[in-house]
PyMOL commands that place a pseudoatom at each C-alpha (Angstrom):
pseudoatom trace, name=CA, resn=MET, resi=1, chain=A, elem=C, hetatm=0, pos=[116.361, -8.079, 59.729]
pseudoatom trace, name=CA, resn=SER, resi=2, chain=A, elem=C, hetatm=0, pos=[114.088, -5.672, 57.874]
pseudoatom trace, name=CA, resn=PRO, resi=3, chain=A, elem=C, hetatm=0, pos=[114.852, -1.919, 58.164]
pseudoatom trace, name=CA, resn=VAL, resi=4, chain=A, elem=C, hetatm=0, pos=[112.518, -0.175, 60.623]
pseudoatom trace, name=CA, resn=LEU, resi=5, chain=A, elem=C, hetatm=0, pos=[110.072, 2.249, 58.998]
pseudoatom trace, name=CA, resn=ALA, resi=6, chain=A, elem=C, hetatm=0, pos=[108.790, 5.358, 60.750]
pseudoatom trace, name=CA, resn=ALA, resi=7, chain=A, elem=C, hetatm=0, pos=[105.122, 5.601, 61.667]
pseudoatom trace, name=CA, resn=THR, resi=8, chain=A, elem=C, hetatm=0, pos=[104.245, 8.247, 59.077]
pseudoatom trace, name=CA, resn=SER, resi=9, chain=A, elem=C, hetatm=0, pos=[102.685, 7.561, 55.701]
pseudoatom trace, name=CA, resn=LEU, resi=10, chain=A, elem=C, hetatm=0, pos=[103.956, 4.070, 54.963]
pseudoatom trace, name=CA, resn=THR, resi=11, chain=A, elem=C, hetatm=0, pos=[104.652, 4.871, 51.311]
pseudoatom trace, name=CA, resn=GLU, resi=12, chain=A, elem=C, hetatm=0, pos=[106.561, 8.015, 52.273]
pseudoatom trace, name=CA, resn=SER, resi=13, chain=A, elem=C, hetatm=0, pos=[108.480, 6.140, 54.930]
pseudoatom trace, name=CA, resn=LEU, resi=14, chain=A, elem=C, hetatm=0, pos=[109.342, 3.368, 52.483]
pseudoatom trace, name=CA, resn=SER, resi=15, chain=A, elem=C, hetatm=0, pos=[110.471, 5.897, 49.867]
pseudoatom trace, name=CA, resn=ASP, resi=16, chain=A, elem=C, hetatm=0, pos=[112.679, 7.693, 52.403]
pseudoatom trace, name=CA, resn=ALA, resi=17, chain=A, elem=C, hetatm=0, pos=[114.295, 4.449, 53.573]
pseudoatom trace, name=CA, resn=LEU, resi=18, chain=A, elem=C, hetatm=0, pos=[114.913, 3.141, 50.065]
pseudoatom trace, name=CA, resn=ARG, resi=19, chain=A, elem=C, hetatm=0, pos=[116.171, 6.537, 48.891]
pseudoatom trace, name=CA, resn=ALA, resi=20, chain=A, elem=C, hetatm=0, pos=[118.702, 6.616, 51.728]
pseudoatom trace, name=CA, resn=GLN, resi=21, chain=A, elem=C, hetatm=0, pos=[119.970, 3.139, 50.844]
pseudoatom trace, name=CA, resn=ILE, resi=22, chain=A, elem=C, hetatm=0, pos=[120.335, 4.081, 47.168]
pseudoatom trace, name=CA, resn=LEU, resi=23, chain=A, elem=C, hetatm=0, pos=[122.262, 7.269, 47.963]
pseudoatom trace, name=CA, resn=LYS, resi=24, chain=A, elem=C, hetatm=0, pos=[124.555, 5.411, 50.375]
pseudoatom trace, name=CA, resn=GLY, resi=25, chain=A, elem=C, hetatm=0, pos=[125.312, 2.789, 47.724]
pseudoatom trace, name=CA, resn=GLU, resi=26, chain=A, elem=C, hetatm=0, pos=[123.672, 0.003, 49.718]
pseudoatom trace, name=CA, resn=VAL, resi=27, chain=A, elem=C, hetatm=0, pos=[121.426, -0.594, 46.706]
pseudoatom trace, name=CA, resn=PRO, resi=28, chain=A, elem=C, hetatm=0, pos=[124.006, -0.545, 43.886]
pseudoatom trace, name=CA, resn=PRO, resi=29, chain=A, elem=C, hetatm=0, pos=[123.565, 0.691, 40.292]
pseudoatom trace, name=CA, resn=GLY, resi=30, chain=A, elem=C, hetatm=0, pos=[122.238, -1.963, 37.947]
pseudoatom trace, name=CA, resn=LEU, resi=31, chain=A, elem=C, hetatm=0, pos=[120.359, -3.916, 40.615]
pseudoatom trace, name=CA, resn=ARG, resi=32, chain=A, elem=C, hetatm=0, pos=[116.821, -4.812, 39.519]
pseudoatom trace, name=CA, resn=LEU, resi=33, chain=A, elem=C, hetatm=0, pos=[114.257, -3.847, 42.142]
pseudoatom trace, name=CA, resn=THR, resi=34, chain=A, elem=C, hetatm=0, pos=[110.946, -5.664, 41.817]
pseudoatom trace, name=CA, resn=GLU, resi=35, chain=A, elem=C, hetatm=0, pos=[107.830, -5.079, 43.869]
pseudoatom trace, name=CA, resn=ALA, resi=36, chain=A, elem=C, hetatm=0, pos=[108.373, -8.476, 45.495]
pseudoatom trace, name=CA, resn=TRP, resi=37, chain=A, elem=C, hetatm=0, pos=[112.007, -7.659, 46.370]
pseudoatom trace, name=CA, resn=VAL, resi=38, chain=A, elem=C, hetatm=0, pos=[111.063, -4.335, 47.967]
pseudoatom trace, name=CA, resn=ALA, resi=39, chain=A, elem=C, hetatm=0, pos=[108.070, -5.843, 49.786]
pseudoatom trace, name=CA, resn=GLU, resi=40, chain=A, elem=C, hetatm=0, pos=[110.260, -8.551, 51.316]
pseudoatom trace, name=CA, resn=ARG, resi=41, chain=A, elem=C, hetatm=0, pos=[113.212, -6.259, 52.122]
pseudoatom trace, name=CA, resn=PHE, resi=42, chain=A, elem=C, hetatm=0, pos=[111.073, -3.706, 53.948]
pseudoatom trace, name=CA, resn=ASP, resi=43, chain=A, elem=C, hetatm=0, pos=[108.270, -5.990, 55.129]
pseudoatom trace, name=CA, resn=VAL, resi=44, chain=A, elem=C, hetatm=0, pos=[105.475, -4.098, 53.365]
pseudoatom trace, name=CA, resn=ALA, resi=45, chain=A, elem=C, hetatm=0, pos=[102.589, -5.073, 51.097]
pseudoatom trace, name=CA, resn=ARG, resi=46, chain=A, elem=C, hetatm=0, pos=[103.094, -5.243, 47.329]
pseudoatom trace, name=CA, resn=PRO, resi=47, chain=A, elem=C, hetatm=0, pos=[100.893, -2.160, 46.634]
pseudoatom trace, name=CA, resn=THR, resi=48, chain=A, elem=C, hetatm=0, pos=[103.014, -0.135, 49.077]
pseudoatom trace, name=CA, resn=ALA, resi=49, chain=A, elem=C, hetatm=0, pos=[106.183, -1.408, 47.415]
pseudoatom trace, name=CA, resn=LYS, resi=50, chain=A, elem=C, hetatm=0, pos=[104.821, -0.381, 44.004]
pseudoatom trace, name=CA, resn=ALA, resi=51, chain=A, elem=C, hetatm=0, pos=[103.896, 3.089, 45.258]
pseudoatom trace, name=CA, resn=GLY, resi=52, chain=A, elem=C, hetatm=0, pos=[107.356, 3.555, 46.741]
pseudoatom trace, name=CA, resn=LEU, resi=53, chain=A, elem=C, hetatm=0, pos=[109.066, 2.492, 43.516]
pseudoatom trace, name=CA, resn=ASP, resi=54, chain=A, elem=C, hetatm=0, pos=[106.793, 4.777, 41.491]
pseudoatom trace, name=CA, resn=ARG, resi=55, chain=A, elem=C, hetatm=0, pos=[107.744, 7.716, 43.674]
pseudoatom trace, name=CA, resn=LEU, resi=56, chain=A, elem=C, hetatm=0, pos=[111.489, 7.138, 43.309]
pseudoatom trace, name=CA, resn=CYS, resi=57, chain=A, elem=C, hetatm=0, pos=[111.119, 6.646, 39.550]
pseudoatom trace, name=CA, resn=ALA, resi=58, chain=A, elem=C, hetatm=0, pos=[109.380, 10.023, 39.388]
pseudoatom trace, name=CA, resn=GLU, resi=59, chain=A, elem=C, hetatm=0, pos=[112.298, 11.552, 41.318]
pseudoatom trace, name=CA, resn=GLY, resi=60, chain=A, elem=C, hetatm=0, pos=[114.836, 10.079, 38.888]
pseudoatom trace, name=CA, resn=LEU, resi=61, chain=A, elem=C, hetatm=0, pos=[116.535, 7.879, 41.486]
pseudoatom trace, name=CA, resn=LEU, resi=62, chain=A, elem=C, hetatm=0, pos=[115.222, 4.786, 39.690]
pseudoatom trace, name=CA, resn=ARG, resi=63, chain=A, elem=C, hetatm=0, pos=[114.496, 3.976, 36.065]
pseudoatom trace, name=CA, resn=ARG, resi=64, chain=A, elem=C, hetatm=0, pos=[111.926, 1.560, 34.758]
pseudoatom trace, name=CA, resn=GLY, resi=65, chain=A, elem=C, hetatm=0, pos=[113.279, -1.837, 33.789]
pseudoatom trace, name=CA, resn=PRO, resi=66, chain=A, elem=C, hetatm=0, pos=[111.715, -4.916, 32.207]
pseudoatom trace, name=CA, resn=ARG, resi=67, chain=A, elem=C, hetatm=0, pos=[108.763, -6.770, 33.724]
pseudoatom trace, name=CA, resn=ARG, resi=68, chain=A, elem=C, hetatm=0, pos=[107.674, -4.026, 36.114]
pseudoatom trace, name=CA, resn=SER, resi=69, chain=A, elem=C, hetatm=0, pos=[111.093, -3.829, 37.731]
pseudoatom trace, name=CA, resn=SER, resi=70, chain=A, elem=C, hetatm=0, pos=[113.100, -0.688, 38.464]
pseudoatom trace, name=CA, resn=VAL, resi=71, chain=A, elem=C, hetatm=0, pos=[116.856, -0.132, 38.252]
pseudoatom trace, name=CA, resn=VAL, resi=72, chain=A, elem=C, hetatm=0, pos=[119.268, 2.235, 39.978]
pseudoatom trace, name=CA, resn=PRO, resi=73, chain=A, elem=C, hetatm=0, pos=[120.967, 3.972, 37.027]
pseudoatom trace, name=CA, resn=GLN, resi=74, chain=A, elem=C, hetatm=0, pos=[124.715, 4.370, 36.721]
pseudoatom trace, name=CA, resn=LEU, resi=75, chain=A, elem=C, hetatm=0, pos=[124.819, 7.966, 35.529]
pseudoatom trace, name=CA, resn=SER, resi=76, chain=A, elem=C, hetatm=0, pos=[127.128, 8.711, 32.628]
pseudoatom trace, name=CA, resn=ALA, resi=77, chain=A, elem=C, hetatm=0, pos=[129.097, 11.795, 31.651]
pseudoatom trace, name=CA, resn=ASP, resi=78, chain=A, elem=C, hetatm=0, pos=[126.292, 12.734, 29.257]
pseudoatom trace, name=CA, resn=ASP, resi=79, chain=A, elem=C, hetatm=0, pos=[123.769, 12.397, 32.089]
pseudoatom trace, name=CA, resn=ILE, resi=80, chain=A, elem=C, hetatm=0, pos=[125.816, 14.689, 34.320]
pseudoatom trace, name=CA, resn=THR, resi=81, chain=A, elem=C, hetatm=0, pos=[126.215, 17.319, 31.603]
pseudoatom trace, name=CA, resn=ASP, resi=82, chain=A, elem=C, hetatm=0, pos=[122.489, 17.323, 30.878]
pseudoatom trace, name=CA, resn=ILE, resi=83, chain=A, elem=C, hetatm=0, pos=[121.500, 17.443, 34.560]
pseudoatom trace, name=CA, resn=TYR, resi=84, chain=A, elem=C, hetatm=0, pos=[123.553, 20.580, 35.155]
pseudoatom trace, name=CA, resn=PHE, resi=85, chain=A, elem=C, hetatm=0, pos=[122.413, 22.088, 31.852]
pseudoatom trace, name=CA, resn=SER, resi=86, chain=A, elem=C, hetatm=0, pos=[118.810, 21.604, 33.001]
pseudoatom trace, name=CA, resn=ARG, resi=87, chain=A, elem=C, hetatm=0, pos=[119.379, 23.030, 36.475]
pseudoatom trace, name=CA, resn=GLN, resi=88, chain=A, elem=C, hetatm=0, pos=[121.023, 26.230, 35.317]
pseudoatom trace, name=CA, resn=PRO, resi=89, chain=A, elem=C, hetatm=0, pos=[118.070, 28.228, 33.890]
pseudoatom trace, name=CA, resn=VAL, resi=90, chain=A, elem=C, hetatm=0, pos=[115.746, 27.330, 36.779]
pseudoatom trace, name=CA, resn=GLU, resi=91, chain=A, elem=C, hetatm=0, pos=[118.234, 28.156, 39.525]
pseudoatom trace, name=CA, resn=THR, resi=92, chain=A, elem=C, hetatm=0, pos=[119.455, 31.281, 37.728]
pseudoatom trace, name=CA, resn=LEU, resi=93, chain=A, elem=C, hetatm=0, pos=[115.905, 32.640, 37.656]
pseudoatom trace, name=CA, resn=ALA, resi=94, chain=A, elem=C, hetatm=0, pos=[115.542, 31.792, 41.334]
pseudoatom trace, name=CA, resn=VAL, resi=95, chain=A, elem=C, hetatm=0, pos=[118.711, 33.534, 42.556]
pseudoatom trace, name=CA, resn=ARG, resi=96, chain=A, elem=C, hetatm=0, pos=[118.099, 36.623, 40.413]
pseudoatom trace, name=CA, resn=THR, resi=97, chain=A, elem=C, hetatm=0, pos=[114.532, 36.882, 41.713]
pseudoatom trace, name=CA, resn=LEU, resi=98, chain=A, elem=C, hetatm=0, pos=[115.655, 36.521, 45.326]
pseudoatom trace, name=CA, resn=ALA, resi=99, chain=A, elem=C, hetatm=0, pos=[118.519, 38.989, 44.923]
pseudoatom trace, name=CA, resn=ALA, resi=100, chain=A, elem=C, hetatm=0, pos=[116.184, 41.575, 43.399]
pseudoatom trace, name=CA, resn=SER, resi=101, chain=A, elem=C, hetatm=0, pos=[114.220, 41.589, 46.653]
pseudoatom trace, name=CA, resn=ARG, resi=102, chain=A, elem=C, hetatm=0, pos=[117.208, 40.843, 48.918]
pseudoatom trace, name=CA, resn=THR, resi=103, chain=A, elem=C, hetatm=0, pos=[115.471, 37.681, 50.145]
pseudoatom trace, name=CA, resn=ALA, resi=104, chain=A, elem=C, hetatm=0, pos=[118.033, 35.315, 51.637]
pseudoatom trace, name=CA, resn=PRO, resi=105, chain=A, elem=C, hetatm=0, pos=[115.979, 32.221, 52.539]
pseudoatom trace, name=CA, resn=THR, resi=106, chain=A, elem=C, hetatm=0, pos=[116.247, 30.981, 56.108]
pseudoatom trace, name=CA, resn=ASP, resi=107, chain=A, elem=C, hetatm=0, pos=[116.170, 27.369, 54.905]
pseudoatom trace, name=CA, resn=ALA, resi=108, chain=A, elem=C, hetatm=0, pos=[119.116, 28.048, 52.584]
pseudoatom trace, name=CA, resn=GLN, resi=109, chain=A, elem=C, hetatm=0, pos=[121.095, 29.580, 55.456]
pseudoatom trace, name=CA, resn=ARG, resi=110, chain=A, elem=C, hetatm=0, pos=[120.261, 26.557, 57.601]
pseudoatom trace, name=CA, resn=ALA, resi=111, chain=A, elem=C, hetatm=0, pos=[121.476, 24.227, 54.852]
pseudoatom trace, name=CA, resn=LEU, resi=112, chain=A, elem=C, hetatm=0, pos=[124.662, 26.287, 54.505]
pseudoatom trace, name=CA, resn=ASN, resi=113, chain=A, elem=C, hetatm=0, pos=[125.316, 25.912, 58.231]
pseudoatom trace, name=CA, resn=LEU, resi=114, chain=A, elem=C, hetatm=0, pos=[124.915, 22.141, 57.875]
pseudoatom trace, name=CA, resn=MET, resi=115, chain=A, elem=C, hetatm=0, pos=[127.355, 22.175, 54.949]
pseudoatom trace, name=CA, resn=ARG, resi=116, chain=A, elem=C, hetatm=0, pos=[129.919, 23.965, 57.108]
pseudoatom trace, name=CA, resn=LEU, resi=117, chain=A, elem=C, hetatm=0, pos=[129.481, 21.403, 59.884]
pseudoatom trace, name=CA, resn=ALA, resi=118, chain=A, elem=C, hetatm=0, pos=[129.761, 18.510, 57.417]
pseudoatom trace, name=CA, resn=ALA, resi=119, chain=A, elem=C, hetatm=0, pos=[132.898, 20.071, 55.894]
pseudoatom trace, name=CA, resn=GLU, resi=120, chain=A, elem=C, hetatm=0, pos=[134.515, 20.281, 59.335]
pseudoatom trace, name=CA, resn=GLN, resi=121, chain=A, elem=C, hetatm=0, pos=[133.746, 16.605, 59.906]
pseudoatom trace, name=CA, resn=SER, resi=122, chain=A, elem=C, hetatm=0, pos=[134.612, 15.491, 56.346]
pseudoatom trace, name=CA, resn=ALA, resi=123, chain=A, elem=C, hetatm=0, pos=[131.123, 13.973, 56.183]
pseudoatom trace, name=CA, resn=HIS, resi=124, chain=A, elem=C, hetatm=0, pos=[130.588, 13.702, 52.433]
pseudoatom trace, name=CA, resn=ALA, resi=125, chain=A, elem=C, hetatm=0, pos=[127.119, 12.161, 52.554]
pseudoatom trace, name=CA, resn=ASP, resi=126, chain=A, elem=C, hetatm=0, pos=[125.827, 14.799, 54.979]
pseudoatom trace, name=CA, resn=HIS, resi=127, chain=A, elem=C, hetatm=0, pos=[127.403, 17.544, 52.877]
pseudoatom trace, name=CA, resn=THR, resi=128, chain=A, elem=C, hetatm=0, pos=[125.706, 16.249, 49.738]
pseudoatom trace, name=CA, resn=GLU, resi=129, chain=A, elem=C, hetatm=0, pos=[122.328, 16.189, 51.481]
pseudoatom trace, name=CA, resn=ALA, resi=130, chain=A, elem=C, hetatm=0, pos=[122.788, 19.759, 52.734]
pseudoatom trace, name=CA, resn=ASP, resi=131, chain=A, elem=C, hetatm=0, pos=[124.040, 20.881, 49.299]
pseudoatom trace, name=CA, resn=VAL, resi=132, chain=A, elem=C, hetatm=0, pos=[120.870, 19.615, 47.625]
pseudoatom trace, name=CA, resn=ALA, resi=133, chain=A, elem=C, hetatm=0, pos=[118.707, 21.136, 50.394]
pseudoatom trace, name=CA, resn=PHE, resi=134, chain=A, elem=C, hetatm=0, pos=[120.419, 24.501, 49.813]
pseudoatom trace, name=CA, resn=HIS, resi=135, chain=A, elem=C, hetatm=0, pos=[119.522, 24.587, 46.127]
pseudoatom trace, name=CA, resn=ARG, resi=136, chain=A, elem=C, hetatm=0, pos=[115.992, 23.336, 46.766]
pseudoatom trace, name=CA, resn=ALA, resi=137, chain=A, elem=C, hetatm=0, pos=[115.532, 26.103, 49.341]
pseudoatom trace, name=CA, resn=LEU, resi=138, chain=A, elem=C, hetatm=0, pos=[116.553, 28.789, 46.846]
pseudoatom trace, name=CA, resn=VAL, resi=139, chain=A, elem=C, hetatm=0, pos=[113.951, 27.651, 44.339]
pseudoatom trace, name=CA, resn=ALA, resi=140, chain=A, elem=C, hetatm=0, pos=[111.280, 27.114, 47.008]
pseudoatom trace, name=CA, resn=ALA, resi=141, chain=A, elem=C, hetatm=0, pos=[111.770, 30.691, 48.238]
pseudoatom trace, name=CA, resn=THR, resi=142, chain=A, elem=C, hetatm=0, pos=[110.479, 32.052, 44.928]
pseudoatom trace, name=CA, resn=ALA, resi=143, chain=A, elem=C, hetatm=0, pos=[107.060, 30.655, 45.970]
pseudoatom trace, name=CA, resn=SER, resi=144, chain=A, elem=C, hetatm=0, pos=[106.500, 29.458, 42.396]
pseudoatom trace, name=CA, resn=GLN, resi=145, chain=A, elem=C, hetatm=0, pos=[105.018, 25.981, 42.519]
pseudoatom trace, name=CA, resn=ARG, resi=146, chain=A, elem=C, hetatm=0, pos=[105.685, 25.390, 38.825]
pseudoatom trace, name=CA, resn=LEU, resi=147, chain=A, elem=C, hetatm=0, pos=[109.329, 26.391, 39.136]
pseudoatom trace, name=CA, resn=GLN, resi=148, chain=A, elem=C, hetatm=0, pos=[109.653, 24.031, 42.100]
pseudoatom trace, name=CA, resn=ARG, resi=149, chain=A, elem=C, hetatm=0, pos=[108.125, 21.166, 40.095]
pseudoatom trace, name=CA, resn=MET, resi=150, chain=A, elem=C, hetatm=0, pos=[110.527, 21.803, 37.226]
pseudoatom trace, name=CA, resn=HIS, resi=151, chain=A, elem=C, hetatm=0, pos=[113.441, 21.843, 39.652]
pseudoatom trace, name=CA, resn=ALA, resi=152, chain=A, elem=C, hetatm=0, pos=[112.293, 18.732, 41.526]
pseudoatom trace, name=CA, resn=SER, resi=153, chain=A, elem=C, hetatm=0, pos=[112.145, 16.783, 38.261]
pseudoatom trace, name=CA, resn=VAL, resi=154, chain=A, elem=C, hetatm=0, pos=[115.929, 16.956, 37.914]
pseudoatom trace, name=CA, resn=MET, resi=155, chain=A, elem=C, hetatm=0, pos=[117.178, 17.240, 41.515]
pseudoatom trace, name=CA, resn=GLY, resi=156, chain=A, elem=C, hetatm=0, pos=[116.677, 13.550, 42.314]
pseudoatom trace, name=CA, resn=GLU, resi=157, chain=A, elem=C, hetatm=0, pos=[119.093, 12.637, 39.529]
pseudoatom trace, name=CA, resn=ALA, resi=158, chain=A, elem=C, hetatm=0, pos=[121.409, 15.450, 40.617]
pseudoatom trace, name=CA, resn=GLN, resi=159, chain=A, elem=C, hetatm=0, pos=[121.590, 14.086, 44.142]
pseudoatom trace, name=CA, resn=LEU, resi=160, chain=A, elem=C, hetatm=0, pos=[122.150, 10.582, 42.823]
pseudoatom trace, name=CA, resn=CYS, resi=161, chain=A, elem=C, hetatm=0, pos=[125.036, 11.557, 40.560]
pseudoatom trace, name=CA, resn=ILE, resi=162, chain=A, elem=C, hetatm=0, pos=[126.667, 13.613, 43.323]
pseudoatom trace, name=CA, resn=ALA, resi=163, chain=A, elem=C, hetatm=0, pos=[126.340, 10.711, 45.768]
pseudoatom trace, name=CA, resn=GLN, resi=164, chain=A, elem=C, hetatm=0, pos=[127.664, 8.142, 43.284]
pseudoatom trace, name=CA, resn=VAL, resi=165, chain=A, elem=C, hetatm=0, pos=[130.747, 10.172, 42.414]
pseudoatom trace, name=CA, resn=ARG, resi=166, chain=A, elem=C, hetatm=0, pos=[131.591, 11.826, 45.726]
pseudoatom trace, name=CA, resn=ARG, resi=167, chain=A, elem=C, hetatm=0, pos=[131.410, 8.511, 47.534]
pseudoatom trace, name=CA, resn=ASN, resi=168, chain=A, elem=C, hetatm=0, pos=[134.938, 7.776, 46.303]
pseudoatom trace, name=CA, resn=ALA, resi=169, chain=A, elem=C, hetatm=0, pos=[136.146, 11.305, 45.583]
pseudoatom trace, name=CA, resn=SER, resi=170, chain=A, elem=C, hetatm=0, pos=[138.478, 13.600, 47.498]
pseudoatom trace, name=CA, resn=THR, resi=171, chain=A, elem=C, hetatm=0, pos=[136.262, 16.679, 47.223]
pseudoatom trace, name=CA, resn=ASP, resi=172, chain=A, elem=C, hetatm=0, pos=[137.335, 19.887, 48.995]
pseudoatom trace, name=CA, resn=LEU, resi=173, chain=A, elem=C, hetatm=0, pos=[134.174, 20.363, 51.062]
pseudoatom trace, name=CA, resn=THR, resi=174, chain=A, elem=C, hetatm=0, pos=[135.376, 23.642, 52.597]
pseudoatom trace, name=CA, resn=GLU, resi=175, chain=A, elem=C, hetatm=0, pos=[135.899, 25.252, 49.192]
pseudoatom trace, name=CA, resn=LEU, resi=176, chain=A, elem=C, hetatm=0, pos=[132.596, 23.877, 47.962]
pseudoatom trace, name=CA, resn=THR, resi=177, chain=A, elem=C, hetatm=0, pos=[130.817, 25.346, 50.977]
pseudoatom trace, name=CA, resn=ALA, resi=178, chain=A, elem=C, hetatm=0, pos=[132.406, 28.740, 50.301]
pseudoatom trace, name=CA, resn=ARG, resi=179, chain=A, elem=C, hetatm=0, pos=[130.877, 28.749, 46.807]
pseudoatom trace, name=CA, resn=HIS, resi=180, chain=A, elem=C, hetatm=0, pos=[127.422, 28.385, 48.297]
pseudoatom trace, name=CA, resn=ALA, resi=181, chain=A, elem=C, hetatm=0, pos=[128.102, 31.105, 50.848]
pseudoatom trace, name=CA, resn=ALA, resi=182, chain=A, elem=C, hetatm=0, pos=[128.972, 33.470, 47.977]
pseudoatom trace, name=CA, resn=ILE, resi=183, chain=A, elem=C, hetatm=0, pos=[125.568, 32.834, 46.374]
pseudoatom trace, name=CA, resn=LEU, resi=184, chain=A, elem=C, hetatm=0, pos=[123.692, 33.634, 49.571]
pseudoatom trace, name=CA, resn=ASP, resi=185, chain=A, elem=C, hetatm=0, pos=[125.868, 36.673, 50.274]
pseudoatom trace, name=CA, resn=ALA, resi=186, chain=A, elem=C, hetatm=0, pos=[125.102, 38.172, 46.839]
pseudoatom trace, name=CA, resn=ILE, resi=187, chain=A, elem=C, hetatm=0, pos=[121.384, 37.552, 47.342]
pseudoatom trace, name=CA, resn=ALA, resi=188, chain=A, elem=C, hetatm=0, pos=[121.438, 39.256, 50.757]
pseudoatom trace, name=CA, resn=LYS, resi=189, chain=A, elem=C, hetatm=0, pos=[123.247, 42.265, 49.251]
pseudoatom trace, name=CA, resn=GLY, resi=190, chain=A, elem=C, hetatm=0, pos=[120.663, 42.589, 46.477]
pseudoatom trace, name=CA, resn=GLU, resi=191, chain=A, elem=C, hetatm=0, pos=[123.107, 41.899, 43.622]
pseudoatom trace, name=CA, resn=PRO, resi=192, chain=A, elem=C, hetatm=0, pos=[121.402, 39.738, 40.948]
pseudoatom trace, name=CA, resn=ASP, resi=193, chain=A, elem=C, hetatm=0, pos=[124.409, 39.702, 38.585]
pseudoatom trace, name=CA, resn=ALA, resi=194, chain=A, elem=C, hetatm=0, pos=[126.769, 38.659, 41.363]
pseudoatom trace, name=CA, resn=ALA, resi=195, chain=A, elem=C, hetatm=0, pos=[124.310, 36.006, 42.566]
pseudoatom trace, name=CA, resn=GLU, resi=196, chain=A, elem=C, hetatm=0, pos=[124.051, 34.550, 39.070]
pseudoatom trace, name=CA, resn=ALA, resi=197, chain=A, elem=C, hetatm=0, pos=[127.833, 34.609, 38.632]
pseudoatom trace, name=CA, resn=ALA, resi=198, chain=A, elem=C, hetatm=0, pos=[128.328, 32.829, 41.974]
pseudoatom trace, name=CA, resn=LEU, resi=199, chain=A, elem=C, hetatm=0, pos=[125.725, 30.247, 41.015]
pseudoatom trace, name=CA, resn=ARG, resi=200, chain=A, elem=C, hetatm=0, pos=[127.473, 29.621, 37.695]
pseudoatom trace, name=CA, resn=VAL, resi=201, chain=A, elem=C, hetatm=0, pos=[130.791, 29.123, 39.477]
pseudoatom trace, name=CA, resn=ASP, resi=202, chain=A, elem=C, hetatm=0, pos=[129.158, 26.559, 41.750]
pseudoatom trace, name=CA, resn=LEU, resi=203, chain=A, elem=C, hetatm=0, pos=[127.203, 24.647, 39.111]
pseudoatom trace, name=CA, resn=ASP, resi=204, chain=A, elem=C, hetatm=0, pos=[129.971, 24.669, 36.491]
pseudoatom trace, name=CA, resn=GLY, resi=205, chain=A, elem=C, hetatm=0, pos=[132.563, 23.727, 39.087]
pseudoatom trace, name=CA, resn=CYS, resi=206, chain=A, elem=C, hetatm=0, pos=[130.483, 20.832, 40.411]
pseudoatom trace, name=CA, resn=ARG, resi=207, chain=A, elem=C, hetatm=0, pos=[129.734, 19.601, 36.903]
pseudoatom trace, name=CA, resn=ASP, resi=208, chain=A, elem=C, hetatm=0, pos=[133.385, 19.684, 35.871]
pseudoatom trace, name=CA, resn=MET, resi=209, chain=A, elem=C, hetatm=0, pos=[134.463, 17.974, 39.106]
pseudoatom trace, name=CA, resn=LEU, resi=210, chain=A, elem=C, hetatm=0, pos=[131.931, 15.186, 38.622]
pseudoatom trace, name=CA, resn=LEU, resi=211, chain=A, elem=C, hetatm=0, pos=[132.927, 14.730, 34.982]
pseudoatom trace, name=CA, resn=ALA, resi=212, chain=A, elem=C, hetatm=0, pos=[136.604, 14.536, 35.917]
pseudoatom trace, name=CA, resn=ASP, resi=213, chain=A, elem=C, hetatm=0, pos=[135.909, 12.003, 38.653]
pseudoatom trace, name=CA, resn=VAL, resi=214, chain=A, elem=C, hetatm=0, pos=[133.761, 9.871, 36.352]
pseudoatom trace, name=CA, resn=ALA, resi=215, chain=A, elem=C, hetatm=0, pos=[136.498, 9.917, 33.714]
pseudoatom trace, name=CA, resn=ALA, resi=216, chain=A, elem=C, hetatm=0, pos=[139.080, 8.891, 36.318]
pseudoatom trace, name=CA, resn=VAL, resi=217, chain=A, elem=C, hetatm=0, pos=[136.926, 6.033, 37.647]
pseudoatom trace, name=CA, resn=ARG, resi=218, chain=A, elem=C, hetatm=0, pos=[136.068, 4.734, 34.181]
pseudoatom trace, name=CA, resn=GLY, resi=219, chain=A, elem=C, hetatm=0, pos=[139.697, 5.059, 33.134]
pseudoatom trace, name=CA, resn=THR, resi=220, chain=A, elem=C, hetatm=0, pos=[140.796, 3.032, 36.144]
for i in range(1, 220): cmd.bond("trace and resi %d" % i, "trace and resi %d" % (i + 1))
show_as sticks, trace
zoom trace
């Protein structure tokens, strides 16, 4: 039975449905996704399938393969290191800018609340989604469209690597949530240095956790 698509833009709906399946591991790394495969799986026309694949390739959730196919990448330790290296300058500028004006974004607070709920329920997938929404909200609150585009270019891969690793990891979601709360608290208090330091603790900690988990999985 084909997954049911919402009655919004068909391409957007297709992208959302396929993205969710990739992040849940239902579409595994290494699987070749062709336009025909996507069209049949989701019961859409080939042009819609192509547009959906193009969108997810632009987000970094898919990579181009041979013969117009796309592949879910299995992110390596080098990928993880580079993703977090790329995120740091953009998000640092965002939190320092927000702290300078004591602007604690409502969307970031909402995402933090969802992280707390997910931590209480040990819902790793929901926590990952809220985690990514939190960081997107910080950058969006700067109101810089260019900064948001730079951030968006790496956050798809960031969400993918978090989902791939955390799926089998015993992450302390409560402690991870507390790191994010510290970022928002420093912003609300108007402390740019403290906000940057809290961000570094979060990003460096997540990077090191992911690297350790990848090493453990590959070693096994």
